C-alpha positions as CSV (number, residue, x, y, z in Angstrom):
1,X,0.1,-0.1,0.1
2,X,2.8,2.4,-0.5
3,X,0.9,4.6,-2.6
4,X,-2.3,4.4,-0.2
5,X,-2.4,6.9,2.3
6,X,-3.8,5.4,5.8
7,X,-5.5,8.0,7.2
8,X,-6.5,6.4,10.5
9,X,-2.3,5.7,10.6
10,X,-1.9,9.8,10.4
11,X,-4.6,10.6,13.3
12,X,-3.2,6.9,15.5
13,X,-7.1,5.5,15.5
14,X,-8.3,1.9,14.5
15,X,-10.4,1.6,11.7
16,X,-13.5,1.2,14.2
17,X,-12.7,4.3,15.7
18,X,-16.0,6.7,16.3
19,X,-16.5,9.8,15.2
20,X,-15.4,11.4,18.6
21,X,-12.1,9.7,18.7
22,X,-11.9,11.0,15.4
23,X,-12.3,14.0,16.7
24,X,-10.1,14.0,19.6
25,X,-7.2,12.2,18.1
26,X,-7.2,15.4,15.8
27,X,-7.6,17.6,17.9
28,X,-4.3,16.2,20.3
29,X,-2.2,15.7,16.9
30,X,-3.1,19.3,15.4
31,X,-1.9,21.3,18.8
32,X,1.7,19.7,18.3
33,X,2.1,19.9,14.4
34,X,0.8,23.0,13.7
35,X,3.1,25.4,12.1
36,X,3.4,28.1,14.5
37,X,4.3,25.1,17.6
38,X,7.8,24.4,17.8
39,X,8.5,21.2,16.1
40,X,5.4,21.6,13.5
41,X,5.1,21.1,9.9
42,X,3.0,22.2,7.5
43,X,3.3,19.3,5.5
44,X,1.9,17.3,8.3
45,X,-0.5,19.7,9.7
46,X,-2.0,19.8,6.0
47,X,-1.9,15.7,5.9
48,X,-3.7,15.9,9.6
49,X,-6.6,18.0,8.2
50,X,-6.9,16.2,5.1
51,X,-7.1,12.7,7.2
52,X,-10.1,14.5,9.8
53,X,-11.7,15.6,6.6
54,X,-12.2,12.5,4.9
55,X,-12.9,10.2,8.2
56,X,-15.2,12.6,9.2
57,X,-17.3,12.9,6.2
58,X,-19.2,9.1,6.3
59,X,-19.5,8.8,2.4
60,X,-15.3,9.7,2.4
61,X,-14.5,7.7,4.9
62,X,-16.3,4.5,3.2
63,X,-14.7,5.4,-0.3
64,X,-11.2,5.1,2.1
65,X,-12.0,2.2,3.5
66,X,-12.5,0.4,0.0
67,X,-9.7,1.8,-0.9
68,X,-7.3,0.4,1.7
69,X,-9.2,-3.0,1.2
70,X,-8.1,-2.9,-2.5
71,X,-4.9,-1.7,-1.3
72,X,-4.1,-4.8,0.8
73,X,-5.6,-7.2,-1.5
74,X,-3.6,-5.9,-4.2
75,X,-0.2,-6.3,-1.9
76,X,-1.2,-10.0,-0.8
77,X,-1.2,-10.8,-4.5
78,X,1.8,-9.2,-5.4
79,X,3.1,-11.2,-2.4
80,X,1.8,-14.8,-4.3
81,X,4.6,-14.3,-7.0
82,X,6.0,-17.6,-6.4
83,X,7.7,-20.1,-8.3
84,X,5.2,-22.7,-8.5
85,X,8.0,-25.2,-9.6
86,X,10.1,-25.0,-6.9
87,X,7.1,-25.2,-4.2
88,X,6.0,-28.3,-6.0
89,X,9.4,-29.7,-5.3
90,X,9.0,-28.4,-2.0
91,X,5.5,-30.0,-1.5
92,X,6.6,-33.4,-2.9
93,X,10.1,-33.5,-0.4
94,X,7.6,-32.5,2.8
95,X,5.1,-35.6,1.6
96,X,8.0,-37.8,1.4
97,X,9.4,-36.7,4.6
98,X,6.0,-37.9,6.2
99,X,6.0,-41.1,4.6
100,X,9.3,-41.8,6.3
101,X,8.3,-40.6,9.9
102,X,4.8,-42.5,9.3
103,X,7.4,-46.0,9.0
104,X,9.7,-45.2,11.3
105,X,7.9,-42.8,14.1
106,X,9.4,-39.9,14.8
107,X,12.6,-39.8,17.4
108,X,12.3,-38.6,21.0
109,X,13.6,-35.0,20.4
110,X,11.3,-34.1,17.3
111,X,8.3,-35.0,20.3
112,X,10.1,-32.9,22.7
113,X,11.2,-29.7,19.9
114,X,7.3,-30.1,18.9
115,X,5.6,-30.0,22.2
116,X,8.0,-26.9,23.5
117,X,7.2,-24.8,20.1
118,X,3.2,-25.7,20.4
119,X,4.4,-24.5,23.7
120,X,6.2,-21.0,22.9
121,X,3.3,-20.5,19.9
122,X,0.5,-20.4,23.0
123,X,2.5,-18.6,24.6
124,X,3.7,-15.9,22.1
125,X,-0.6,-16.3,20.7
126,X,-1.3,-15.2,24.5
127,X,1.5,-12.8,25.0
128,X,-0.3,-10.9,21.8
129,X,-3.6,-11.4,22.8
130,X,-3.1,-10.0,25.9
131,X,-1.3,-6.6,24.3
132,X,-4.2,-6.2,22.7
133,X,-6.8,-6.6,25.5
134,X,-4.3,-3.8,27.4
135,X,-4.4,-1.8,24.2
136,X,-7.9,-1.7,24.5
137,X,-8.2,-1.2,27.7
138,X,-6.7,2.1,27.8
139,X,-8.7,4.7,28.8
140,X,-10.7,6.8,26.4
141,X,-10.9,10.6,26.3
142,X,-13.8,11.8,27.7
143,X,-16.1,15.1,26.5
144,X,-16.0,17.5,29.3
145,X,-19.1,17.7,31.3
146,X,-20.1,21.4,30.0
147,X,-19.6,20.3,26.0
148,X,-22.4,17.9,26.2
149,X,-22.3,18.6,22.2
150,X,-18.9,16.0,22.4
151,X,-20.6,13.1,24.0
152,X,-21.1,9.7,21.6
153,X,-23.3,8.0,24.0
154,X,-24.0,4.0,23.0
155,X,-26.9,2.8,21.6
156,X,-29.8,2.7,24.3
157,X,-30.7,-0.8,25.7
158,X,-33.4,-1.9,27.4
159,X,-31.1,-1.3,30.7
160,X,-30.0,2.2,30.1
161,X,-34.1,3.2,28.6
162,X,-35.4,1.9,31.9
163,X,-32.6,3.9,34.1
164,X,-33.6,7.3,32.4
165,X,-36.9,6.7,32.6
166,X,-36.9,5.2,36.6
167,X,-34.7,8.4,37.4
168,X,-36.3,11.3,35.6
169,X,-39.8,9.6,37.0
170,X,-38.9,9.7,40.7
171,X,-37.2,12.9,40.4
172,X,-40.5,14.7,38.9
173,X,-42.5,12.3,41.1
174,X,-40.5,14.1,44.4
175,X,-40.2,17.4,43.1
176,X,-43.7,17.2,42.0
177,X,-44.3,16.1,45.3
178,X,-42.7,19.4,47.0
179,X,-44.2,21.7,44.7
180,X,-47.7,20.9,45.7
181,X,-46.8,21.3,49.3
182,X,-45.1,24.3,48.8
183,X,-48.1,25.7,46.8
184,X,-50.8,24.5,48.8
185,X,-52.6,22.1,46.8
186,X,-51.7,19.5,49.5
187,X,-52.0,19.8,52.8
188,X,-48.6,20.0,53.9
189,X,-48.6,19.2,57.9
190,X,-45.5,19.5,59.5
191,X,-43.6,20.7,55.9
192,X,-46.0,24.2,56.2
193,X,-42.2,26.2,56.2
194,X,-42.2,25.4,52.9
195,X,-44.6,27.3,51.8
196,X,-42.2,30.6,50.7
197,X,-40.7,28.1,48.2
198,X,-43.5,28.1,46.1
199,X,-42.7,31.3,44.2
200,X,-39.1,29.5,43.4
201,X,-40.8,25.9,42.2
202,X,-40.9,26.8,37.9
203,X,-37.0,26.9,38.6
204,X,-36.3,24.2,40.3
205,X,-39.1,22.1,37.5
206,X,-36.5,23.6,35.1
207,X,-33.2,22.8,36.8
208,X,-34.4,18.9,37.5
209,X,-35.7,18.5,34.0
210,X,-32.5,20.1,32.6
211,X,-30.4,17.7,34.5
212,X,-32.4,14.5,33.9
213,X,-32.1,15.8,30.2
214,X,-28.4,15.9,30.8
215,X,-27.4,12.6,32.4
216,X,-30.2,10.5,29.9
217,X,-28.4,11.9,27.0
218,X,-25.1,10.7,28.7
219,X,-27.0,7.4,29.2
220,X,-28.7,6.2,26.2
221,X,-28.6,9.4,24.0
222,X,-31.6,11.1,21.6
223,X,-33.5,8.5,23.2
224,X,-33.3,8.9,26.6
225,X,-33.7,12.7,26.6
226,X,-37.3,11.6,24.8
227,X,-38.1,9.4,27.6
228,X,-37.5,12.5,29.9
229,X,-40.3,14.3,27.9
230,X,-42.7,11.2,28.5
231,X,-41.8,10.7,32.3
232,X,-42.9,14.5,33.0
233,X,-45.6,13.8,30.6
234,X,-46.6,10.8,32.9
235,X,-46.3,12.8,36.3
236,X,-48.0,15.7,34.9
237,X,-51.2,14.1,33.9
238,X,-51.5,12.0,37.2
239,X,-52.2,14.8,39.5
240,X,-48.7,16.5,39.3
241,X,-48.7,20.3,40.0
242,X,-49.2,23.0,37.7
243,X,-46.1,24.1,35.8
244,X,-44.1,20.6,36.1
245,X,-44.4,19.8,32.0
246,X,-44.2,23.4,31.0
247,X,-41.3,24.3,32.8
248,X,-39.3,20.6,32.4
249,X,-39.8,20.4,28.6
250,X,-38.2,24.5,28.7
251,X,-35.2,22.4,30.4
252,X,-34.9,19.9,27.6
253,X,-35.2,22.5,25.1
254,X,-32.4,24.4,26.8
255,X,-30.4,21.3,26.5
256,X,-31.0,20.9,22.7
257,X,-30.2,24.3,22.3
258,X,-26.7,24.1,23.6
259,X,-26.0,20.8,21.9
260,X,-26.8,22.4,18.6
261,X,-25.1,25.5,19.4
262,X,-22.1,23.7,20.2
263,X,-21.9,21.3,17.4
264,X,-22.5,24.4,14.9
265,X,-19.3,25.7,16.8
266,X,-17.1,23.3,16.6
267,X,-18.1,22.9,12.3
268,X,-17.9,26.7,11.7
269,X,-13.9,25.9,13.7
270,X,-13.3,23.5,11.7
271,X,-14.2,25.4,8.4
272,X,-12.0,28.1,9.4
273,X,-9.0,25.7,10.0
274,X,-9.5,24.6,6.5
């Protein structure tokens, strides 16, 4: 693959890397290889930009993967340029050796060498597997908490979906009950002293909705945020305080706006760098 550039090697990421891993690798290398940075290179920086542009575009990335596969296949075919006459002679020689060994049986030294070779092979294979496992366990760079647009949540599962819904449902039940007591819709009993909180309950609903949507998005992505909204509808429609659904929805919308603006800002910065 001398003529085919491997952009995954340029960024130092595997072929199955996610968009978040590609973006983080580009940022890290771009700081080191920028022409204005000590030891930077304009050529290497341009190659980094080209690699990031290709791997960030799904269509161009698929074309690049196909080109890598074709180049690898061409290398394999070139490596098979063998002398078939000598290969036939070698096969015949090995067949005669096996026939002679089957008649006399392998010697003790041959059996011991075979056993030690199998042991060395298993150990080396285990070492390679352990090395791969160690690399797989290397910690990934995670997005900062105030940059939700950089989160790369896994696809939703039954477990993460249930956690997102139940967590939001319980949070809305608790804050909704506090709102009913604070506004006097339900007799607070010994908690009558919380009535001064009534004017601030919309803010509380908003913050709880924002936090519930934030953690649900980190856990289950967009589907988790939708489950938060469903949980608010369930609590609000079953006797919840007035304004709960409205202000929780505002909190979810604010988080959506933060994600949208962050993504838009990064795309604009990327275009400027190009």
